[in-house]
C-alpha positions as CSV (number, residue, x, y, z in Angstrom):
1,L,0.0,0.0,0.0
2,T,2.8,2.4,0.8
3,M,4.4,1.6,-2.5
4,L,1.1,2.4,-4.3
5,Q,0.9,5.7,-2.5
6,H,4.5,6.5,-3.5
7,R,4.0,5.7,-7.1
8,L,0.8,7.7,-7.3
9,M,2.4,10.7,-5.8
10,M,5.3,10.4,-8.3
11,H,3.3,9.8,-11.5
12,D,-0.1,11.4,-10.7
13,G,0.2,13.9,-7.9
14,F,-3.5,14.8,-7.8
15,A,-4.6,11.2,-7.5
16,G,-1.9,10.4,-5.0
17,K,-2.9,13.4,-2.9
18,K,-6.6,12.4,-3.0
19,L,-5.7,8.8,-2.0
20,M,-3.6,10.0,1.0
21,F,-6.3,12.4,2.2
22,S,-9.0,9.8,1.8
23,M,-7.1,7.2,3.8
24,S,-6.2,9.7,6.4
25,A,-9.9,10.6,6.8
26,G,-10.6,6.9,7.1
27,G,-8.4,6.6,10.2
28,D,-5.1,5.3,8.6
29,E,-2.5,6.9,10.9
30,E,0.4,6.3,8.5
31,S,-1.4,8.2,5.8
32,T,-1.9,11.1,8.2
33,I,1.8,11.1,9.1
34,R,2.9,10.8,5.4
35,T,0.6,13.7,4.4
36,C,1.8,16.0,7.2
37,N,5.5,15.1,6.5
38,H,5.1,15.8,2.8
39,A,3.7,19.2,3.7
40,L,6.6,19.9,6.1
41,L,9.1,19.1,3.4
42,G,7.2,21.2,0.9
43,S,7.2,24.2,3.3
44,K,10.9,24.7,2.6
45,T,10.0,26.1,-0.8
46,Q,6.4,27.2,0.1
47,P,6.6,28.7,3.6
48,R,2.8,29.2,3.9
49,L,2.0,25.6,3.0
50,L,1.7,24.5,6.6
51,R,-1.0,27.1,7.1
52,Y,-3.3,25.9,4.3
53,A,-6.8,24.8,5.4
54,D,-6.4,21.2,4.2
55,I,-3.0,20.8,5.9
56,N,-4.3,22.3,9.2
57,F,-7.1,19.7,9.1
58,E,-4.6,17.0,8.7
59,R,-2.5,18.4,11.4
60,R,-5.4,18.2,13.8
61,R,-5.5,14.5,13.1
62,L,-1.8,14.3,13.7
63,R,-2.2,16.0,17.1
64,E,-4.8,13.4,18.0
65,I,-2.5,10.6,17.1
66,A,0.4,12.2,19.0
67,G,-1.9,12.9,22.0
68,K,-2.4,9.1,22.5
69,G,1.2,8.8,23.5
70,E,1.5,5.4,22.0
71,G,3.8,6.0,19.1
72,S,6.8,8.3,19.0
73,R,6.7,9.0,15.2
74,A,3.6,11.3,15.3
75,M,5.0,13.2,18.3
76,V,8.3,13.7,16.5
77,L,6.6,15.0,13.4
78,E,4.3,17.3,15.3
79,G,7.4,18.6,17.1
80,K,9.2,19.3,13.8
81,I,6.2,21.2,12.4
82,A,5.9,23.1,15.6
83,R,9.5,24.2,15.5
84,V,9.2,25.4,11.9
85,L,6.2,27.5,13.0
86,G,8.2,29.0,15.9
87,Q,6.8,26.9,18.7
88,E,10.2,25.6,20.0
89,D,9.2,25.0,23.6
90,Y,6.2,22.9,22.5
91,A,8.5,21.0,20.1
92,I,11.0,20.1,22.8
93,Q,8.1,19.0,25.1
94,L,6.9,16.6,22.4
95,W,10.4,15.3,21.6
96,E,11.0,14.6,25.3
97,Q,7.8,12.5,25.5
98,A,8.6,10.8,22.2
99,M,12.1,9.9,23.4
100,G,10.7,8.3,26.5
101,A,8.3,6.3,24.5
102,A,10.9,5.2,21.9
103,V,13.4,4.2,24.6
104,A,10.7,2.1,26.4
105,Q,9.8,0.4,23.1
106,S,13.4,-0.3,22.3
107,E,14.0,-1.8,25.8
108,A,11.0,-4.0,25.4
109,G,12.2,-5.2,22.1
110,A,15.7,-5.9,23.4
111,A,14.2,-7.9,26.3
112,A,12.2,-10.0,23.9
113,L,15.3,-10.7,21.8
114,R,17.3,-11.7,24.9
115,S,14.7,-14.2,25.8
116,I,15.1,-15.8,22.4
117,N,18.9,-15.8,22.9
118,D,19.7,-16.2,19.2
119,N,22.5,-13.9,17.8
120,L,21.1,-14.2,14.3
121,V,17.6,-13.1,15.4
122,A,19.2,-10.3,17.3
123,M,20.9,-9.1,14.2
124,M,17.6,-9.3,12.2
125,G,15.8,-7.5,15.0
126,S,18.0,-4.4,14.9
127,R,16.2,-1.0,14.6
128,E,15.0,-0.5,11.0
129,R,15.7,2.9,9.3
130,D,12.5,5.0,9.1
131,A,11.8,6.0,5.5
132,V,10.7,9.5,6.6
133,E,13.2,9.8,9.5
134,L,10.7,10.2,12.4
135,S,12.0,7.5,14.7
136,S,14.9,9.4,16.3
137,P,13.6,12.1,18.8
138,W,17.0,12.2,20.5
139,V,18.5,13.5,17.2
140,E,15.9,16.4,17.1
141,L,16.5,17.1,20.8
142,T,20.3,17.1,20.4
143,L,20.1,19.6,17.5
144,V,17.6,22.0,19.1
145,R,19.4,22.0,22.5
146,Y,22.8,22.5,20.8
147,D,21.3,25.3,18.7
148,R,20.0,27.0,21.9
149,Y,23.5,26.5,23.5
150,V,25.1,28.4,20.6
151,R,22.6,31.2,20.7
152,L,22.9,31.7,24.5
153,L,26.7,31.6,24.2
154,E,26.6,34.3,21.6
155,R,24.7,36.4,24.0
156,K,27.2,35.7,26.8
157,E,24.6,33.9,28.9
158,I,27.1,31.3,30.1
159,A,25.1,29.4,32.8
160,P,22.0,28.7,30.7
161,A,24.2,28.0,27.7
162,L,26.1,25.2,29.6
163,A,22.8,23.8,30.9
164,E,21.5,23.5,27.3
165,Y,24.9,21.9,26.3
166,E,24.5,19.2,28.9
167,R,20.9,18.6,27.8
168,A,22.1,18.2,24.3
169,R,24.8,15.8,25.4
170,K,22.3,13.7,27.3
171,A,20.0,13.4,24.3
172,M,23.0,12.4,22.2
173,E,24.0,9.7,24.7
174,V,20.5,8.2,24.6
175,G,20.9,7.9,20.8
176,C,24.3,6.3,21.1
177,S,23.0,3.8,23.6
178,L,20.4,2.8,21.0
179,D,23.2,2.7,18.3
180,D,21.8,5.5,16.3
181,P,24.4,6.4,13.6
182,E,23.5,10.1,13.6
183,S,24.0,10.3,17.3
184,H,27.4,8.6,16.9
185,Y,28.3,11.3,14.4
186,H,27.1,14.1,16.7
187,T,29.5,12.7,19.3
188,T,32.4,13.3,17.1
189,H,31.2,16.6,15.5
190,L,29.3,18.5,18.2
191,F,31.0,17.1,21.3
192,K,34.6,16.4,20.2
193,S,37.7,17.3,22.1
194,M,39.6,20.2,20.5
195,N,43.0,21.8,20.8
196,D,43.4,25.5,21.6
197,D,43.5,26.3,17.9
198,G,40.2,24.6,17.3
199,S,41.6,21.5,15.6
200,T,40.3,18.1,16.5
201,I,42.0,15.8,19.0
202,Y,41.7,12.3,17.6
203,T,41.0,10.1,20.5
204,S,39.9,6.5,20.6
205,S,36.4,7.6,21.5
206,W,36.3,9.9,18.4
207,L,37.5,7.0,16.2
208,Y,35.1,4.6,17.7
209,H,32.0,6.8,17.2
210,M,33.1,8.0,13.7
211,T,33.7,4.5,12.6
212,K,30.2,3.4,13.9
213,A,28.6,6.3,12.0
214,A,30.5,5.7,8.8
215,A,29.8,2.0,8.9
216,S,26.0,2.8,9.2
217,G,26.0,4.8,6.0
218,Q,26.7,8.4,7.2
219,P,28.6,9.9,4.2
220,I,30.0,12.8,6.1
221,A,31.4,10.4,8.7
222,A,32.9,8.3,6.0
223,H,34.6,11.4,4.5
224,Q,35.9,12.5,7.9
225,L,37.2,9.0,8.6
226,T,39.0,9.1,5.2
227,I,40.7,12.4,6.2
228,F,41.8,10.9,9.5
229,Y,43.4,7.9,7.9
230,A,45.0,9.9,5.1
231,E,46.5,12.6,7.4
232,S,47.4,10.7,10.6
233,G,48.5,7.3,9.3
234,W,48.0,4.1,11.4
235,K,48.0,4.2,14.3
236,Y,48.4,7.6,16.0
237,S,45.8,8.5,18.5
238,E,45.9,10.5,21.7
239,D,44.9,7.7,24.1
240,E,44.2,4.0,24.4
241,P,40.7,2.7,24.0
242,P,38.7,2.8,27.2
243,D,37.2,-0.6,28.2
244,H,33.6,0.5,27.7
245,L,34.3,1.4,24.1
246,K,35.8,-1.9,23.0
247,P,36.0,-3.6,20.6
248,T,37.9,-1.0,18.6
249,P,40.4,-1.2,15.7
250,F,43.2,-0.9,18.4
251,D,42.3,-4.1,20.2
252,S,44.9,-6.1,18.2
253,Y,47.8,-4.0,19.6
254,P,50.2,-5.0,20.9
255,A,50.7,-8.1,18.8
256,A,50.9,-11.4,20.5
257,E,54.5,-12.6,21.0
258,E,54.1,-15.7,18.9
259,S,52.5,-13.9,16.0
260,N,54.0,-12.1,13.1
261,A,53.5,-8.3,13.6
262,S,52.8,-7.9,9.9
263,D,49.8,-10.3,10.1
264,T,48.2,-8.5,13.0
265,G,46.2,-5.3,13.3
266,F,43.0,-4.0,11.9
267,L,43.8,-3.9,8.2
268,P,45.3,-7.4,7.9
269,T,42.3,-8.7,9.9
270,L,39.9,-6.9,7.6
271,R,41.7,-8.4,4.6
272,R,41.4,-11.9,6.0
273,L,37.8,-11.5,6.8
274,S,37.2,-10.2,3.2
275,C,39.0,-13.3,1.8
276,S,36.9,-15.6,4.0
277,L,33.7,-13.9,2.9
278,T,34.6,-14.2,-0.7
279,A,35.4,-17.9,-0.4
280,L,32.1,-18.4,1.4
281,L,30.1,-16.6,-1.4
282,L,31.9,-18.7,-4.1
283,A,31.1,-21.9,-2.3
284,V,27.4,-20.9,-1.9
285,S,27.2,-19.9,-5.6
286,S,28.6,-23.3,-6.7
287,L,25.9,-25.2,-4.9
């Protein structure tokens, strides 16, 4: 059904819009969310779009869904619309509620997977990427809190600025605990350690979070990681990896006494894994 909606919107905008509005009126919550999200995206080029009568009608439905407190996606979207319309405090309130609901849902899912005790099922049960990016209220909170921190700092209001900074950090930490790639990137971008000249201090924590973000498909993180390897060489980092961040690429150092140093380390291990995977694929294809 979602594919049908997408194709109609792409090839016949009027028919697609009528379908979405009709399904929303019939009580389909996902159609309401998709309609309001489409309006939010369109408001970037049409600022008054969110104030149109038909969109306001859809937003009332969205508020009703968000008011149930059952799903975080509607609350995240209502908060994003509210922020665009200048209602920042209301947006933060919604995102705080959404984060609590999302964390509770994630913990319940993790408990169910632990009861199954199957690594493969755990891998398959990892958090799916939301097509319209409404499943990460901690990301919205991190950005809005950090934006407030910057604004307050510019006005020399140090105490409230630092308070907002800590709130932003806590939201980011929630995202990292749920393995959100964007939160991992924010750790290395918004909360990185810096020298007096503003340059980045490449710590094991920075490398760990940047690698996590890059491996999850964050292109900016992949670019930053490339710069790190190109400019710093392997391995030059300010510190050893803390225990709570392991495993990291540094775990193979120092090399075991009986092993050949040239065969140890992250890159040789990666090459061996790649060769093993290639051999496995060839074996499967020959069956």
